[in-house]
DRENTILUM-67718 format. One record per atom (N, C-alpha, C): residue in one letter; x, y, z. Coordinates in steps of 0.05 Angstrom, whole numbers, padded with zeros to 5 digits, always signed. Layout:
<recs>
aXYZ ...
</recs>
This chain:
<recs>
m-00279+00575+00248 m-00268+00556+00267 m-00239+00549+00260 e-00222+00550+00279 e-00194+00544+00274 e-00190+00514+00268 s-00174+00509+00247 s-00170+00481+00239 s-00152+00467+00259 k-00157+00441+00262 k-00141+00425+00281 k-00114+00418+00268 q-00093+00420+00285 q-00067+00413+00275 q-00065+00383+00272 p-00056+00373+00249 p-00053+00344+00246 p-00034+00333+00267 d-00039+00309+00276 d-00022+00296+00295 d+00007+00294+00285 t+00009+00291+00259 t+00036+00287+00247 t+00053+00312+00247 e+00040+00335+00253 e+00055+00361+00253 e+00063+00370+00281 k+00055+00355+00301 k+00061+00363+00329 k+00092+00361+00334 q+00100+00377+00353 q+00129+00379+00360 q+00140+00352+00369 s+00164+00346+00360 s+00178+00322+00369 s+00181+00322+00399 k+00181+00298+00411 k+00186+00295+00440 k+00215+00299+00447 y+00232+00302+00426 y+00261+00305+00430 y+00269+00332+00420 n+00291+00342+00432 n+00302+00368+00423 n+00332+00367+00421 d+00343+00387+00409 d+00373+00388+00406 d+00383+00363+00393 l+00370+00354+00372 l+00378+00329+00359 l+00407+00330+00349 e+00415+00354+00341 e+00443+00357+00329 e+00464+00353+00351 k+00456+00354+00376 k+00476+00350+00398 k+00478+00321+00407 m+00460+00303+00396 m+00460+00275+00404 m+00483+00260+00390 s+00493+00240+00404 s+00512+00222+00391 s+00498+00204+00371 t+00513+00191+00354 t+00501+00172+00335 t+00485+00151+00350 a+00496+00141+00372 a+00482+00120+00387 a+00456+00130+00398 e+00456+00155+00408 e+00431+00167+00419 e+00411+00171+00397 l+00419+00181+00374 l+00401+00184+00351 l+00387+00158+00344 l+00404+00137+00340 l+00393+00111+00332 l+00375+00100+00353 s+00382+00102+00378 s+00367+00091+00400 s+00339+00105+00402 n+00339+00131+00399 n+00314+00146+00402 n+00296+00141+00377 i+00307+00140+00354 i+00291+00134+00330 i+00279+00106+00333 n+00295+00087+00342 n+00285+00060+00346 n+00263+00058+00367 k+00266+00074+00388 k+00246+00075+00409 k+00219+00085+00398 e+00220+00105+00381 e+00196+00114+00369 e+00184+00094+00350 d+00201+00081+00334 d+00192+00061+00315 d+00177+00038+00328 q+00185+00031+00352 q+00172+00008+00366 q+00143+00013+00372 t+00133+00037+00370 t+00105+00043+00376 t+00087+00039+00351 i+00099+00036+00328 i+00084+00036+00303 i+00065+00012+00301 a+00075-00012+00306 a+00058-00036+00302 a+00034-00035+00322 e+00038-00025+00346 e+00016-00024+00365 e-00006-00005+00355 n+00002+00017+00343 n-00018+00036+00333 n-00032+00025+00308 v-00018+00009+00292 v-00031-00004+00269 v-00051-00024+00280 q-00044-00039+00300 q-00062-00059+00312 q-00089-00047+00320 k-00089-00023+00329 k-00114-00010+00338 k-00133-00006+00314 q-00122-00006+00290 q-00138-00001+00266 q-00146-00026+00251 l-00140-00050+00262 l-00146-00075+00248 l-00176-00077+00240 p-00195-00070+00257 p-00223-00071+00248 p-00229-00054+00224 a-00217-00030+00223 a-00221-00012+00200 a-00208-00023+00175 i-00184-00035+00178 i-00170-00047+00156 i-00186-00070+00145 e-00198-00086+00163 e-00214-00109+00154 e-00237-00100+00137 k-00251-00079+00145 k-00274-00069+00130 k-00266-00061+00101 l-00244-00047+00099 l-00234-00038+00073 l-00226-00062+00056 v-00211-00081+00067 v-00203-00104+00052 v-00227-00119+00041 d-00247-00123+00057 d-00270-00139+00048 d-00285-00124+00025 v-00286-00098+00026 v-00298-00082+00005 v-00282-00085-00021 i-00255-00083-00019 i-00238-00086-00042 i-00242-00113-00055 v-00242-00134-00038 v-00245-00161-00049 v-00272-00164-00063 e-00293-00154-00051 e-00320-00156-00063 e-00320-00142-00090 n-00308-00118-00092 n-00308-00104-00117 n-00290-00118-00138 m-00268-00128-00129 m-00250-00142-00148 m-00262-00168-00159 q-00278-00181-00143 q-00292-00205-00152 q-00313-00198-00174 k-00320-00172-00176 k-00338-00163-00197 k-00322-00153-00221 g-00295-00155-00219 g-00279-00145-00241 g-00267-00117-00236 g-00270-00107-00211 g-00260-00081-00205 g-00230-00080-00200 r-00220-00056-00197 r-00191-00052-00192 r-00187-00036-00167 l-00163-00036-00157 l-00156-00020-00133 l-00137+00002-00142 f-00145+00027-00135 f-00129+00051-00141 f-00119+00063-00115 y-00094+00071-00115 y-00082+00087-00094 y-00076+00115-00105 i-00082+00136-00089 i-00073+00163-00096 i-00059+00175-00072 g-00038+00190-00077 g-00023+00203-00056 g-00004+00223-00067 a+00009+00238-00049 a+00030+00257-00057 a+00055+00252-00040 g+00078+00259-00051 g+00103+00256-00036 g+00108+00227-00027 t+00117+00224-00002 t+00122+00197+00009 t+00098+00179+00007 s+00074+00190+00013 s+00050+00174+00013 s+00044+00164-00016 g+00048+00181-00035 g+00043+00173-00063 g+00063+00152-00072 r+00088+00155-00063 r+00109+00136-00071 r+00103+00109-00059 l+00093+00108-00035 l+00087+00083-00021 l+00064+00069-00036 g+00044+00084-00045 g+00022+00072-00060 g+00032+00060-00087 v+00049+00075-00101 v+00060+00065-00126 v+00077+00040-00121 l+00092+00041-00099 l+00109+00017-00092 l+00092-00007-00088 d+00071-00004-00071 d+00054-00027-00065 d+00040-00038-00090 a+00031-00020-00107 a+00017-00028-00132 a+00037-00043-00150 s+00061-00032-00152 s+00081-00044-00171 s+00091-00071-00163 e+00088-00077-00137 e+00097-00103-00127 e+00076-00125-00130 c+00052-00118-00136 c+00031-00139-00138 c+00034-00157-00162 p+00041-00147-00186 p+00044-00166-00209 p+00066-00186-00204 p+00091-00178-00196 p+00111-00199-00193 p+00106-00218-00170 t+00093-00208-00149 t+00088-00225-00125 t+00064-00244-00129 f+00043-00234-00142 f+00018-00250-00143 f+00010-00257-00172 g+00026-00249-00191 g+00020-00256-00219 g-00004-00243-00231 v-00013-00220-00219 v-00036-00206-00230 v-00026-00186-00252 t-00045-00177-00268 t-00038-00157-00289 t-00032-00130-00276 p-00016-00114-00289 p-00009-00087-00278 p-00032-00068-00274 d-00054-00074-00288 d-00077-00056-00286 d-00097-00064-00264 m-00090-00083-00247 m-00107-00092-00226 m-00104-00075-00201 v-00080-00067-00195 v-00074-00049-00173 v-00057-00026-00184 i-00068-00001-00183 i-00055+00021-00196 i-00049+00043-00176 g-00024+00052-00175 g-00016+00074-00157 g-00011+00099-00173 l-00024+00121-00164 l-00020+00147-00177 l-00009+00167-00156 i+00011+00183-00165 i+00023+00203-00148 i+00020+00230-00159 a+00014+00250-00142 a+00011+00278-00151 a+00037+00287-00164 g+00034+00297-00188 g+00057+00306-00204 g+00067+00285-00224 g+00054+00261-00224 g+00061+00241-00243 g+00087+00226-00236 d+00096+00210-00254 d+00120+00193-00248 d+00145+00209-00242 t+00146+00234-00251 t+00169+00251-00245 t+00171+00254-00214 a+00148+00255-00201 a+00148+00259-00172 a+00158+00235-00156 l+00162+00213-00169 l+00173+00189-00155 l+00202+00195-00146 r+00216+00211-00162 r+00244+00217-00155 r+00249+00246-00148 n+00231+00264-00156 n+00235+00292-00151 n+00210+00305-00140 a+00213+00325-00123 a+00190+00340-00113 a+00179+00356-00136 v+00153+00356-00140 v+00139+00371-00161 v+00124+00394-00147 e+00132+00418-00152 e+00121+00441-00138 e+00091+00444-00141 n+00078+00446-00118 n+00049+00451-00116 n+00031+00429-00127 a+00043+00406-00134 a+00027+00384-00145 a+00005+00374-00126 e+00012+00374-00101 e-00008+00363-00082 e-00030+00382-00074 d-00028+00407-00083 d-00047+00428-00075 d-00071+00430-00094 d-00071+00416-00115 d-00092+00417-00136 d-00114+00397-00129 t-00138+00407-00121 t-00160+00390-00113 t-00173+00376-00136 l-00168+00384-00161 l-00181+00373-00184 l-00164+00352-00199 q-00138+00353-00194 q-00120+00337-00211 q-00123+00307-00207 a-00128+00298-00183 a-00130+00269-00178 a-00152+00257-00195 w-00175+00270-00196 w-00197+00260-00211 w-00191+00260-00241 k-00177+00280-00250 k-00168+00281-00278 k-00149+00257-00284 d-00131+00252-00265 d-00113+00229-00268 d-00128+00203-00269 l-00148+00200-00252 l-00163+00175-00251 l-00180+00171-00276 q-00188+00193-00289 q-00205+00191-00313 q-00190+00177-00335 k-00164+00178-00335 k-00148+00165-00356 k-00151+00134-00355 y-00160+00125-00331 y-00164+00096-00327 y-00193+00087-00327 q-00211+00106-00335 q-00240+00100-00335 q-00249+00088-00309 i-00241+00099-00287 i-00249+00089-00260 i-00280+00088-00259 s-00290+00067-00247 s-00319+00064-00246 s-00328+00053-00219 a-00354+00049-00216 a-00366+00042-00190 a-00358+00014-00180 i-00346-00003-00197 i-00337-00029-00186 i-00308-00028-00177 d-00295-00004-00180 d-00268-00001-00170 d-00268+00009-00141 t-00245+00010-00129 t-00241+00020-00102 t-00218+00040-00103 l-00222+00063-00090 l-00202+00084-00089 l-00193+00088-00060 v-00166+00086-00055 v-00155+00090-00029 v-00136+00114-00030 g-00143+00134-00014 g-00126+00157-00012 g-00105+00154+00011 i-00081+00162+00005 i-00059+00159+00025 i-00048+00186+00031 a-00049+00195+00056 a-00038+00221+00064 a-00033+00220+00094 a-00008+00224+00101 a+00000+00222+00129 a-00016+00242+00146 s-00017+00267+00138 s-00031+00288+00153 s-00061+00285+00150 g-00070+00273+00128 g-00099+00271+00123 g-00110+00298+00113 t-00093+00315+00103 t-00102+00342+00094 t-00094+00348+00065 t-00082+00329+00051 t-00072+00335+00024 t-00094+00340+00004 p-00096+00364-00008 p-00118+00371-00026 p-00120+00352-00050 y-00098+00344-00062 y-00099+00326-00085 y-00114+00301-00077 v-00109+00290-00054 v-00121+00265-00046 v-00150+00269-00038 i-00155+00289-00022 i-00183+00294-00013 i-00201+00300-00036 g-00191+00316-00055 g-00207+00322-00079 g-00214+00298-00095 g-00195+00279-00098 g-00200+00254-00112 g-00221+00237-00098 i-00218+00235-00072 i-00237+00219-00056 i-00265+00231-00058 n-00268+00257-00055 n-00294+00270-00056 n-00308+00266-00083 e-00293+00268-00104 e-00304+00265-00131 e-00312+00236-00136 a-00295+00217-00126 a-00301+00189-00129 a-00327+00181-00115 r-00331+00192-00092 r-00356+00186-00077 r-00381+00196-00092 k-00378+00219-00105 k-00400+00230-00121 k-00408+00211-00143 h-00388+00195-00152 h-00393+00176-00174 h-00398+00147-00164 g-00404+00144-00139 g-00412+00118-00128 g-00389+00099-00125 i-00364+00109-00124 i-00341+00092-00121 i-00334+00088-00092 s-00328+00063-00084 s-00320+00057-00056 s-00293+00071-00050 t-00292+00084-00027 t-00268+00099-00020 t-00258+00092+00008 g-00232+00091+00010 g-00219+00087+00036 g-00195+00105+00038 c-00182+00105+00061 c-00158+00122+00063 c-00139+00109+00084 v-00114+00117+00082 v-00094+00111+00102 v-00081+00137+00110 a-00088+00146+00134 a-00078+00171+00144 a-00065+00166+00172 c-00051+00185+00182 c-00037+00182+00208 c-00044+00204+00227 s-00068+00215+00224 s-00078+00236+00241 s-00107+00231+00247 s-00116+00234+00272 s-00143+00228+00280 s-00162+00251+00271 g-00186+00242+00263 g-00207+00262+00255 g-00198+00280+00232 s-00183+00268+00214 s-00172+00284+00191 s-00194+00290+00170 p-00190+00311+00155 p-00209+00316+00133 p-00210+00293+00113 l-00188+00280+00108 l-00188+00256+00090 l-00204+00234+00103 g-00201+00229+00128 g-00216+00208+00142 g-00246+00214+00141 e-00253+00239+00144 e-00281+00246+00143 e-00293+00244+00115 a-00276+00248+00095 a-00285+00246+00067 a-00288+00218+00058 s-00273+00199+00070 s-00272+00172+00061 s-00294+00154+00073 e-00303+00135+00058 e-00324+00117+00067 e-00313+00097+00087 f-00288+00088+00082 f-00275+00068+00099 f-00248+00078+00108 p-00248+00097+00128 p-00222+00109+00136 p-00205+00091+00155 i-00179+00092+00150 i-00160+00080+00168 i-00142+00103+00178 e-00142+00108+00204 e-00125+00130+00215 e-00107+00118+00237 v-00082+00113+00229 v-00062+00102+00247 v-00048+00126+00260 v-00054+00133+00284 v-00043+00156+00297 v-00015+00150+00308 t+00005+00157+00293 t+00033+00150+00301 t+00046+00172+00319 g+00033+00195+00322 g+00043+00215+00339 g+00066+00231+00327 p+00078+00250+00343 p+00099+00267+00332 p+00123+00251+00322 e+00134+00261+00300 e+00158+00248+00288 e+00183+00255+00304 f+00203+00239+00302 f+00229+00244+00316 f+00240+00271+00306 v+00239+00275+00279 v+00245+00302+00268 v+00217+00314+00262 t+00210+00335+00275 t+00183+00346+00273 t+00173+00348+00244 g+00151+00336+00239 g+00138+00337+00213 g+00149+00319+00191 s+00170+00304+00198 s+00183+00287+00177 s+00167+00261+00175 t+00145+00261+00160 t+00127+00238+00159 t+00137+00215+00142 r+00161+00218+00131 r+00174+00195+00118 r+00183+00175+00139 m+00182+00182+00164 m+00192+00165+00186 m+00169+00147+00197 k+00158+00153+00220 k+00138+00135+00232 k+00113+00133+00215 a+00103+00156+00206 a+00079+00155+00189 a+00083+00139+00164 g+00106+00143+00151 g+00111+00127+00127 g+00113+00098+00132 s+00126+00091+00155 s+00128+00062+00162 s+00101+00050+00168 a+00084+00065+00181 a+00057+00056+00187 a+00041+00052+00162 q+00043+00071+00143 q+00028+00069+00118 q+00038+00045+00102 k+00064+00040+00102 k+00075+00017+00087 k+00064-00009+00099 m+00063-00010+00126 m+00052-00034+00139 m+00023-00039+00131 v+00007-00018+00132 v-00021-00020+00126 v-00026-00028+00097 l-00010-00016+00078 l-00013-00023+00050 l-00005-00052+00045 n+00016-00061+00058 n+00024-00089+00057 n+00001-00107+00065 m-00012-00100+00087 m-00034-00116+00098 m-00058-00116+00078 i-00064-00093+00067 i-00087-00091+00049 i-00082-00108+00024 s-00060-00103+00010 s-00056-00117-00016 s-00051-00147-00012 t-00037-00154+00009 t-00031-00183+00014 t-00057-00197+00021 s-00073-00186+00039 s-00098-00198+00047 s-00117-00201+00024 v-00119-00180+00008 v-00136-00180-00015 v-00128-00203-00035 m-00102-00205-00040 m-00093-00225-00059 m-00097-00253-00049 i-00093-00257-00023 i-00098-00283-00011 i-00127-00291-00014 k-00145-00272-00008 k-00173-00277-00009 k-00183-00281-00038 l-00168-00271-00057 l-00174-00275-00086 l-00161-00301-00097 g-00148-00316-00079 g-00137-00342-00087 g-00110-00341-00099 k-00094-00320-00094 k-00068-00317-00107 k-00046-00330-00090 v-00053-00343-00068 v-00033-00357-00051 v-00044-00384-00045 k-00026-00405-00045 k-00034-00432-00038 k-00018-00440-00014 g-00032-00447+00008 g-00018-00453+00033 g-00006-00428+00043 n+00021-00425+00041 n+00034-00400+00047 n+00052-00392+00024 r+00048-00403+00000 r+00066-00399-00022 r+00055-00380-00044 m+00074-00365-00056 m+00066-00347-00078 m+00066-00363-00104 v+00046-00379-00108 v+00045-00397-00130 v+00041-00384-00157 d+00033-00358-00157 d+00028-00344-00182 d+00050-00324-00188 m+00072-00323-00172 m+00093-00303-00176 m+00105-00305-00204 q+00114-00282-00214 q+00127-00281-00240 q+00156-00291-00237 l+00165-00307-00256 l+00192-00318-00256 l+00211-00299-00269 s+00215-00276-00257 s+00229-00254-00270 s+00259-00254-00265 n+00269-00271-00248 n+00298-00272-00243 n+00306-00300-00232 k+00332-00305-00230 k+00341-00331-00221 k+00332-00338-00192 k+00331-00318-00175 k+00322-00322-00148 k+00294-00333-00147 l+00276-00321-00163 l+00248-00329-00163 l+00245-00356-00176 v+00261-00362-00197 v+00260-00389-00209 v+00269-00409-00188 g+00290-00403-00173 g+00299-00421-00152 g+00278-00425-00130 r+00264-00403-00123 r+00243-00405-00103 r+00220-00423-00113 g+00212-00419-00138 g+00191-00435-00149 g+00199-00464-00152 t+00224-00469-00159 t+00234-00496-00161 t+00233-00510-00134 q+00240-00496-00113 q+00239-00507-00086 q+00211-00514-00078 m+00192-00496-00085 m+00164-00502-00078 m+00155-00528-00091 i+00162-00531-00116 i+00153-00556-00131 i+00167-00580-00119 m+00192-00578-00112 m+00206-00600-00099 m+00192-00608-00073 d+00184-00588-00058 d+00170-00594-00032 d+00143-00607-00036 e+00128-00596-00056 e+00101-00605-00060 e+00100-00633-00074 l+00117-00637-00093 l+00116-00661-00110 l+00137-00682-00102 n+00155-00675-00085 n+00177-00693-00076 n+00192-00704-00101 v+00201-00685-00117 v+00217-00692-00141 v+00244-00678-00139 p+00264-00688-00154 p+00291-00676-00153 p+00291-00648-00165 e+00311-00632-00158 e+00313-00604-00167 e+00311-00601-00197 a+00326-00617-00212 a+00327-00614-00241 a+00299-00619-00253 e+00285-00638-00243 e+00258-00644-00253 e+00239-00621-00246 a+00242-00612-00221 a+00224-00590-00212 a+00228-00565-00229 k+00253-00558-00234 k+00259-00534-00250 k+00249-00538-00279 e+00252-00561-00290 e+00242-00566-00317 e+00212-00563-00319 l+00198-00574-00298 l+00169-00571-00298 l+00161-00542-00295 l+00175-00527-00278 l+00169-00498-00274 l+00172-00482-00300 l+00194-00486-00313 l+00199-00471-00338 l+00180-00479-00360 k+00172-00505-00360 k+00153-00514-00380 k+00125-00502-00376 h+00116-00502-00351 h+00089-00493-00345 h+00086-00463-00339 g+00108-00450-00332 g+00108-00421-00329 g+00101-00411-00302 s+00090-00428-00284 s+00084-00419-00257 s+00081-00443-00239 v+00086-00439-00213 v+00083-00460-00194 v+00054-00471-00194 r+00035-00453-00196 r+00007-00461-00196 r+00001-00480-00219 n+00010-00474-00242 n+00005-00490-00266 n+00017-00518-00263 v+00041-00519-00251 v+00054-00545-00246 v+00037-00562-00227 l+00029-00550-00205 l+00013-00564-00185 l-00013-00573-00196 l-00026-00556-00212 l-00052-00564-00224 l-00049-00588-00242 d-00026-00589-00256 d-00022-00610-00275 d-00012-00636-00263 n-00001-00634-00238 n+00012-00657-00227 n+00001-00667-00200 l-00019-00652-00189 l-00032-00661-00165 l-00061-00670-00170 d-00070-00690-00156 d-00097-00699-00161 d-00117-00678-00149 
</recs>
């Protein structure tokens, strides 16, 4: 049986791109980008299911793993790396793995995504277990590295989800909790760093942010556990304390630096 062409590989609705003016290029790219949020919205029920599973597993001490190749892998690593500074969690709570290793974050690694066994080998270094959750990220939903990792994880009783941008994809079929945001043909045919990448970034933002909120890492609408890693974040934390405790800036900053986080200040100073 002939395999189905991924939605992400279909021909662009536009042609002769090189003949367009700069204004036409920007306008048409923007026109395509405006469809992304609507397509993400259609997958909210699927995203909800995956978020709830991740939260349940993390409450048991589990971790969240992302695996992907190319743009998809980079987006997973990006989302994982932003969780510690934003929510104050340890770096081993959300882990992003990319086919080809860290070298692939900046350079293409030949044939890295074609190895169906490598993802599971990579995951073994972290002793992945049944209380963890594995999310595969692949725009086309056909990446062997990702599908192989998902298949092996399921054999070991690990909860699996995916973020793909093609309907009825092999990755979606392999995953227990699939999310398939069908973004359609790219402006530049097959360039999934564009609409598909934007959709994946949106979904990953939703997943990690919702999970962390449900785990109590946000108070009200504030990042009370954020790491104070630069002057901007110290200033943001100081402002939060000023707002919550109605104290002058100097006192708020002193309290923040003494206690190390907004949460600790509030716990010590609010009834």
